[in-house]
C-alpha positions in Angstrom: 31.4 45.4 -81.5 34.4 43.0 -81.8 36.7 45.5 -80.3 34.3 45.5 -77.4 35.1 41.8 -76.8 38.8 42.5 -76.8 38.3 45.5 -74.6 36.3 43.4 -72.2 38.9 40.8 -72.1 41.7 43.3 -71.4 39.6 45.5 -69.0 38.6 42.5 -67.0 42.2 42.5 -65.7 42.5 38.7 -66.1 44.9 38.9 -69.1 47.6 41.1 -70.4 47.9 42.1 -74.1 51.1 40.1 -74.5 49.2 37.0 -73.5 47.0 37.3 -76.7 47.3 35.7 -80.1 45.6 36.9 -83.3 44.7 34.8 -86.3 43.7 36.0 -89.8 42.1 32.5 -90.3 43.7 32.1 -93.7 44.9 28.6 -92.7 41.2 27.7 -92.7 40.8 28.3 -96.4 37.1 28.1 -97.3 36.0 26.9 -93.9 32.7 28.6 -93.3 32.9 30.6 -90.0 30.4 33.2 -88.9 31.8 36.7 -89.5 31.7 37.4 -85.7 34.0 34.4 -85.0 36.4 35.5 -87.8 36.5 39.0 -86.4 37.1 37.7 -82.8 40.0 35.6 -84.0 41.5 38.5 -85.9 41.1 40.8 -82.9 42.7 38.4 -80.5 42.2 35.9 -77.7 44.2 35.0 -74.6 46.4 31.9 -75.0 45.4 30.6 -71.6 42.1 31.0 -69.7 40.5 29.4 -66.7 39.4 26.6 -66.3 42.7 25.5 -67.7 42.0 26.0 -71.4 44.8 26.7 -73.8 43.8 28.6 -77.0 45.6 29.0 -80.3 44.9 30.0 -83.9 42.2 27.8 -85.4 43.5 24.7 -87.3 41.3 22.9 -89.8 40.3 19.5 -88.4 37.7 18.5 -91.0 35.2 20.1 -93.3 33.0 20.9 -90.3 35.4 21.5 -87.4 38.4 23.8 -86.6 40.4 23.2 -83.5 41.4 26.3 -81.5 42.2 25.0 -78.1 42.4 22.2 -75.5 40.9 21.9 -72.1 42.2 20.5 -68.8 41.3 17.0 -70.0 43.1 17.4 -73.3 39.8 17.6 -75.2 40.0 19.7 -78.3 38.0 22.9 -78.2 36.5 23.3 -81.7 34.3 25.6 -83.7 31.7 24.0 -85.9 31.0 25.3 -89.4 28.9 27.0 -90.5 27.0 27.5 -87.2 29.9 28.8 -85.1 28.9 26.5 -82.2 31.7 25.7 -79.8 32.2 22.1 -78.8 34.8 19.9 -76.9 35.8 16.7 -78.7 36.1 13.8 -76.3 37.2 10.8 -78.4 34.7 11.7 -81.1 31.9 12.6 -78.8 31.0 16.3 -79.2 30.2 18.0 -75.9 28.4 21.3 -76.2 30.3 24.4 -74.9 28.6 27.5 -76.3 26.3 28.8 -79.0 29.1 30.9 -80.4 32.6 32.3 -79.9 31.2 35.5 -78.4 29.2 33.6 -75.8 32.2 31.4 -75.0 34.3 34.6 -74.4 31.6 36.0 -72.2 31.5 32.8 -70.1 35.3 32.7 -69.8 35.3 36.3 -68.5 32.5 35.4 -66.0 34.4 32.3 -64.9 37.5 34.5 -64.3 35.3 36.9 -62.3 34.0 34.0 -60.3 37.5 32.9 -59.5 38.4 36.5 -58.4 35.3 36.6 -56.1 36.3 33.2 -54.6 39.8 34.4 -53.9 38.5 37.5 -52.1 36.1 35.4 -50.0 38.2 32.3 -49.2 41.8 33.3 -49.9 44.6 32.4 -52.2 44.0 28.6 -52.2 40.3 28.7 -53.2 41.0 27.5 -56.7 43.9 25.2 -56.1 42.0 23.4 -53.3 38.7 23.6 -55.3 37.0 25.5 -52.5 35.1 28.1 -54.5 32.1 29.1 -52.5 28.8 27.7 -53.7 27.3 31.2 -54.0 30.0 32.1 -56.5 29.4 28.9 -58.5 25.6 29.6 -58.4 26.0 33.1 -59.7 28.1 31.8 -62.6 25.7 28.9 -63.3 22.7 31.2 -63.4 24.2 33.4 -66.1 25.4 30.4 -68.2 21.9 28.9 -67.9 20.2 32.1 -69.0 22.5 32.5 -72.0 22.1 28.9 -73.1 18.6 28.2 -71.9 17.8 25.8 -74.7 20.8 23.6 -74.2 21.9 23.4 -70.6 19.9 20.3 -69.8 22.1 17.3 -69.8 25.8 17.3 -69.9 27.6 20.2 -71.4 31.1 21.5 -70.9 29.9 24.0 -68.3 27.6 21.6 -66.5 30.6 19.2 -66.1 32.7 22.1 -64.8 30.1 23.3 -62.4 29.7 19.7 -61.1 33.5 19.5 -60.6 33.5 22.8 -58.7 30.6 21.8 -56.5 32.3 18.6 -55.6 34.9 20.7 -53.8 37.4 17.9 -54.4 41.0 18.9 -55.1 42.1 18.0 -58.6 
């Protein structure tokens, strides 16, 4: 199953194998991660993904959090123990990202697919100029909402990103 995630990432065509990092998670010591998250880190993740997220081997932040990335706003992307929930840390305020690392990966692939669709529809500057068509955004939003039906009300990482995209304001 884990190799399926890695295969999906590579098959999506958005990343090359040399852009991946792997982690044995030994630096986390007794940090309690779900098995699926450990296996995904061991299998590998891309070091950069849209929307401007840099990923790296998980680093223990506290008894309950391990940092494994940063987003466009320099918020730490963290995994929570023991649940495996993914959050973004904005000055101590935890913003929900995904229910697990597997769902986070799924949404990153779908986001990259949305970008590809936008480029085909509106051309090379669609992302740079934040002109992703609303129909592409809506398709992405629909899947995120169906995956995270219990938590998408209110501000989450993805609702913030969707709001930014819908503004069509250049960053």
